[in-house]
C-alpha angles and dihedrals in degrees: 000000000000090000090054090049092051092047091052091049091049093052091046090052092048092047092049092048092052091045090050092056110110116242117256119272121236104242098180140354123220135184117208129189099030140043117264087233090076089067126078118258091243092054090048090051091050093051090053091050086068090069112104092014128112110269110261114187091197091053092049091050090052091052090050090052091051090053090054091049091055092041103035093173091060135075115224126193130172124225136169132228131190114275127222090269138035113276093026129104137186111230110215127191110200112202124182147153092248112188091171095051091108089067126079119228107243099179142350113220140172127221126196088002125109105242092204090061094059113093117249091238094055093045091051092051089049092053092050088075091066112106094018130095112272112276107197093189092053091043092052092048091055091048090057089048087050093048090048091056091053097039101112105047107353135090132281107265124225129181129217137170121222136177116282126224090258123061112263090016127109141192122230109216123195107198127191122211128160099221111317133049134187132201138186131181150148114235143171095027116177148158131205117186091225099038101033125214131350130184150148135218119204134195125179144179122202129187115201091322092284104090137012148148128239132197127190130186115194149173109187138167093192153095094017130058090248128063107237133190133185138072146298126206125186141175121206136184127181150091139250093299109032127031124179120198137182116198133185122191133184115193134176115210129218119192126207118243090247092055093050092050091046092048092049091049099046115101093209090060125230114216110216123203135214101203134019118197118185138187109197122181114182145166125216119200122195105212092178130345086272104039124063130177120197124191125183154137130241120203106188126181117199127200103214121211100199150096082353132340110280142132131252131181131220116196111189131181110212137194135171144171127202129186143175132186137179100202125186132041096269094071094207103113136052143191125208137161146123148212126230127193123190121181133176130178140185089240087068092056094257123147089212126059116192145121121225127195129190130178124183132181138180135189118191130185121185142173128206120196101169095242127207112263095252100036127109091226121090147116114348125201135184121189132186115196130181137170135188126195137185133174131181129194120021111319117189117248095265086062098050120102126253135177128186114075139107088293105041133034093358105198094048133081113228092213089060095045096050119343093192096039122228143254092237129058137174126175136174125180133177119197130184113199129197125172089258098050148307141259127203147188120202139174133177148144138220119196147138125260114270093023129101120269121235115202117215127194137192141176130200150137141228127208124217099221098187093057096039092050091043085230120186114274096255090060101030095080095046091049091049092051089053090056101169111218147170131224122198122196115222103230135142093249147344095057113192113179122213122228115216141177123200124346124088129112 
């Protein structure tokens, strides 16, 4: 009894001592990621008023929310760091264009870097990102610290973000390489029961993140009306703001039986080609971390297969802008999209004269509640995607619109919808995603100007096998990429579901 009373008294004294400790004093305030000039004078003054005051987490959060109110395209967070003396802290507001903020950091790992040579303090700060939305500004700051520790004799340090083992999760990888790095992978695998397998193998070489070459070997049935197989090779040079690229591709075309019959029967005539070789120089400019503009030219040579074997050229000027934002202080919804313009004319020596417009837009909403590993609760995501397309003149077949693949109008076959494609296109899809799978509703139409539109609809679902089966980590990602699914066309009769693997939003 006396021992119990002594223990209680000891705990009370300890608790009182902890409670009596004065709160830390803000020694200095810092803003990272943007210039202070972007903030109003009143907000800058209020931030400076925190210096010398006791640290108040609620007050710091309110300041971060005010920063996001003034800069709605940014994500702001407040963190503390040790000050120059005991009982003092530095209050840091990290502000960044965070395209990846909708994803949760599953793990932070190093590659080609000796973990034992990383200081414990830096490693601890790297692991603090786990379980939180991706903060690109903080991740870059840690990369710079890591590079500084290895500056004398160590490797150059790069940072990348890859898919995690769980849906809507990512891994941040810090990779060391002295001057040169090589990569190899297999991406965009898919299967459509009416269009069979598609896939792409990629190999790349990178020197100090300022120049590199890339090689792709592919056999794909989407996103074009045609199935194409061949290779693409490109060389690029640039920095974070400007990137110039020269690409060459050589693709063999395979047409479906329905397209061949429709082209032969069409009185307007559709010239189909066997090969398509293209030289495509381009320049990409990063206006901000969320806005990119790309300008380029495509010189394509087509080996036509009818009425007799001959060659035609298509010279196209191309321009595009893409954007993505995570507005608001909650950080749980995002807006992304883009606009593409292609134009070709006889004055440039092109055998085809046309103009093609495509506008795409996506709205995403998500919720993360840090589930237990074996629970059926988890991150929820709803995305609304739509796309509009219009072309005038006489676009070649690879510029005509198509819907009905493993990515759009799943449940339909594009060769049955419009075997020759169309010069008008409208698409809307709504997808609900959970860590165990996704369900979707889609509708869209492909038609030619002056002709009636036929709206087609489909519903379906995919299952993330790796997560559902709680597979070991080495296999979970592979099984999740496979994601077997079914697409069901909504028709009055004769329903023939389509089986898919991979693909989707």
